[in-house]
SEBAGU-647102 format. One line per field, with one value per residue: residue in one letter; chain; x, y, z of N, C-alpha, C, O in turn. Coordinates in steps of 0.02 Angstrom, whole numbers. Each point is the difference from the previous one (the first is absolute). Layout:
N
type [a	...]
mol [A	...]
nu [X	...]
nv [Y	...]
nw [Z	...]
cau [X	...]
cav [Y	...]
caw [Z	...]
cu [X	...]
cv [Y	...]
cw [Z	...]
ou [X	...]
ov [Y	...]
ow [Z	...]
This chain:
116
type [m	e	d	s	a	d	n	t	p	a	t	g	c	l	i	a	f	v	a	a	a	t	a	f	g	v	w	l	r	t	a	r	p	g	l	r	g	a	f	e	g	q	r	d	w	t	l	l	y	l	d	l	p	c	m	l	i	g	v	p	a	i	t	l	l	v	w	a	s	t	r	r	a	l	g	a	r	v	a	r	t	p	r	t	l	l	s	a	v	t	a	t	a	a	l	l	l	l	a	w	l	c	l	i	w	l	d	t	r	l	d	w	l	s	p	e]
mol [A	A	A	A	A	A	A	A	A	A	A	A	A	A	A	A	A	A	A	A	A	A	A	A	A	A	A	A	A	A	A	A	A	A	A	A	A	A	A	A	A	A	A	A	A	A	A	A	A	A	A	A	A	A	A	A	A	A	A	A	A	A	A	A	A	A	A	A	A	A	A	A	A	A	A	A	A	A	A	A	A	A	A	A	A	A	A	A	A	A	A	A	A	A	A	A	A	A	A	A	A	A	A	A	A	A	A	A	A	A	A	A	A	A	A	A]
nu [9656	-69	24	-50	43	44	70	30	-89	-73	42	-40	-113	-29	24	-62	-103	57	-9	-100	-31	70	-62	-105	-8	34	-65	-68	20	28	-92	18	106	48	-32	68	81	39	-11	12	-19	113	-84	28	-13	96	30	-28	55	68	63	-63	-2	86	-7	-61	59	62	-20	-85	19	64	-55	-67	52	0	-83	-45	53	-8	-115	25	55	-82	-48	0	63	-93	53	-101	29	43	-53	-72	13	32	-93	1	69	-18	-73	-11	44	-92	-77	39	4	-80	-23	49	17	-103	20	62	-87	-58	24	20	-101	-43	47	-52	-84	68	-16	64]
nv [-9878	-1	108	-45	24	-67	60	-100	-88	-24	-100	-88	-23	-48	-123	-85	-29	-63	-88	-51	-35	-99	-84	-53	-54	-110	-77	-20	-44	-120	-68	28	-22	-98	10	7	-76	-86	-105	113	-42	-21	-2	-17	4	28	109	47	21	74	102	85	1	71	108	35	-16	76	102	34	26	102	100	22	54	114	71	13	94	98	48	60	87	77	46	-117	50	68	22	-44	-21	-73	-102	-17	-16	-100	-85	-2	-67	-101	-46	-15	-92	-57	-16	-38	-113	-64	-21	-75	-107	-13	18	-79	-72	7	-19	-100	-57	-6	-90	-78	-4	-29	110	-2]
nw [8893	-73	31	88	107	-99	12	-23	-21	72	39	-57	44	100	-5	-23	55	74	-24	13	100	30	-44	-8	115	-16	-18	88	104	-15	6	90	64	34	120	78	3	37	-72	28	113	17	-70	118	-118	-52	4	-87	-86	57	-4	-42	-97	-62	-17	-96	-68	-75	-5	-51	-112	-38	35	-93	-99	3	-29	-105	-62	26	-46	-87	-35	3	-75	-38	-69	-49	109	53	116	58	13	77	118	6	1	102	9	-17	40	114	48	2	78	105	29	32	120	63	-5	60	118	52	-5	86	117	8	42	103	42	-16	64	90	30	-86]
cau [52	-25	-36	-55	-9	45	-33	54	-23	-20	63	39	-53	27	71	-2	-25	48	71	-15	-2	54	27	-23	32	71	-1	-26	47	58	-12	-41	16	1	-71	-17	35	57	55	-25	-76	-16	-40	20	-58	19	-21	-72	-18	47	21	-48	-27	57	9	-61	-6	55	2	-34	8	57	-23	-47	35	57	-35	-17	54	30	-27	20	65	9	-58	-25	59	-4	-75	-34	9	65	0	-50	43	57	-19	-6	71	53	-45	16	73	4	-19	39	61	-22	-15	45	8	-47	27	55	-3	-44	45	46	-19	-25	61	14	-39	-1	49	52]
cav [40	66	1	3	63	51	62	7	48	70	46	13	61	61	26	18	61	37	-3	38	56	22	5	75	70	16	18	74	39	12	17	55	31	-11	-7	89	27	30	36	25	-4	-67	-65	-64	-50	-62	-2	-20	-69	-62	-7	-22	-62	-51	6	-14	-66	-38	12	-40	-70	-12	-10	-62	-59	-9	-21	-58	-43	3	-35	-79	-19	-22	-62	-12	-3	37	15	54	67	10	-8	86	50	-13	33	69	42	-16	36	80	19	-2	61	60	8	13	71	45	-11	31	59	18	-7	58	67	-4	22	70	51	-4	28	71	19	11]
caw [11	15	55	-30	8	-12	-43	-53	-46	27	21	-61	-25	40	-17	-82	17	14	-41	-60	23	1	-68	-16	22	-33	-68	15	25	-64	-64	8	-48	-73	-33	-13	-65	45	-38	-57	-1	-26	62	-15	9	17	87	13	-29	-5	71	49	7	33	68	37	-17	20	74	41	-19	35	65	9	-9	52	58	-9	4	70	28	-36	27	79	-10	60	31	44	25	-40	19	-34	-90	-16	2	-50	-57	-9	-5	-55	-50	13	-19	-81	-12	16	-51	-79	-4	5	-56	-36	12	-27	-68	-10	7	-55	-76	-12	-14	-80	-32	30	-21	52]
cu [-24	-59	-75	-22	37	-43	42	-35	4	63	26	-22	34	80	-10	-15	41	52	-32	-23	65	41	-32	19	66	-15	-41	55	42	-19	-50	38	-7	-79	-19	32	62	46	-25	-74	-8	-13	30	-66	20	-8	-66	-21	54	13	-52	-36	50	-1	-63	4	71	14	-46	13	65	-4	-31	50	58	-45	-23	71	22	-45	-4	58	5	-61	-5	65	7	-87	-26	10	68	-4	-32	53	52	-27	-34	46	21	-67	10	63	7	-49	34	61	-33	-40	72	25	-29	8	51	1	-48	47	52	-25	-17	73	31	-39	5	62	69	25]
cv [77	-10	13	58	45	59	11	56	67	36	0	56	58	32	27	83	54	-1	47	81	53	12	62	59	12	26	67	43	31	22	70	66	-19	-3	79	29	38	33	32	-11	-72	-54	-73	-52	-78	-23	-29	-54	-62	-6	-14	-71	-54	3	-27	-85	-27	2	-56	-80	-32	-9	-56	-73	-9	-33	-78	-64	0	-60	-89	-20	-18	-54	-31	-7	54	17	50	75	26	7	72	38	11	19	68	41	-10	46	68	22	-7	54	71	-5	21	86	47	-10	35	59	26	-19	60	62	-10	4	76	54	-9	54	78	23	8	61]
cw [15	58	-35	15	-12	-49	-49	-54	26	8	-63	-36	30	-31	-66	8	32	-50	-68	20	14	-65	-16	31	-16	-64	-13	13	-56	-55	-12	-54	-77	-46	-4	-47	37	-40	-66	-18	-46	50	-37	20	17	84	10	-29	-7	80	49	-13	15	84	47	-20	47	73	45	-16	31	66	21	0	52	79	-7	0	71	43	-23	32	71	15	67	57	51	22	-46	11	-26	-81	-16	-4	-42	-54	-4	26	-63	-53	14	-32	-83	-21	-1	-61	-75	-19	-8	-79	-53	-4	-43	-77	-31	-5	-53	-65	-5	10	-60	-34	22	-45	53	2]
ou [29	-32	-3	-35	2	-54	5	23	39	7	37	37	27	16	26	39	-10	27	35	7	-4	44	33	12	17	29	16	16	5	34	-26	-30	-24	-12	-40	-24	2	25	-17	-22	-54	33	-2	-16	-37	-15	-11	-39	-11	-22	7	-13	-13	3	4	-40	-2	16	28	-4	0	24	15	-4	22	24	13	0	15	27	-12	-2	38	5	-2	-9	43	-49	30	-9	3	22	24	20	6	25	-13	-20	21	23	10	5	47	18	-4	19	28	-3	1	1	31	-4	-7	44	12	8	13	30	14	0	43	28	-29	32	-8	44]
ov [29	-53	27	23	52	-18	60	56	40	60	49	35	45	58	53	43	56	55	41	45	61	43	52	51	59	52	36	41	59	42	6	31	37	-5	22	51	61	55	-41	14	-17	-18	-17	-19	-39	-55	-36	-36	-54	-47	-46	-28	-52	-50	-24	-24	-41	-51	-36	-42	-55	-53	-34	-46	-55	-43	-38	-57	-58	-42	-50	-53	-41	-42	37	-28	-5	-4	37	41	47	46	35	25	57	47	25	58	53	41	39	51	25	32	42	48	38	33	52	53	21	26	45	28	19	32	52	26	32	60	42	25	43	-42	4	14]
ow [46	7	-56	-45	33	-22	-13	-11	-26	-14	-5	-35	-33	-8	-16	-21	-23	-5	-30	-41	-7	-5	-4	-33	-1	-17	-47	-43	-15	-30	-56	-44	-43	-61	-41	-24	-6	11	-44	-56	-24	49	-59	57	30	24	49	32	-27	33	41	53	30	36	57	40	47	30	42	45	27	19	50	40	18	38	48	25	17	36	33	32	25	45	49	54	44	-37	-39	-45	-39	-34	-45	-53	-22	-31	-55	6	-23	-40	-47	-34	-30	-49	-44	-34	-40	-52	-33	-31	-49	-56	-40	-32	-57	-52	-29	-47	-50	-17	-15	-49	-32	-32	61	41]
């Protein structure tokens, strides 16, 4: 069913690394004000011990799940190159959507902390 020359484990590791780096970048960009004490000097430590681990584990896991599901769904019905391209496109789309959702989540959380 799978090609013997397929680099599936290496590709999965690369996808997980890129997804974790993206999640950390989104978290770092958005969580800084909450960690610095944007509202009356109060720091939100849940950003560090709750949101960061959830993003660093969840975003790569969901991205890998989408990638593997696409590969499995296409299976032997599609040639190797189109299967690889479609899997990469769906993983990229999932990663972009997850990054956007994480950005919205953190922005909304930190807006609750700031005065109006």
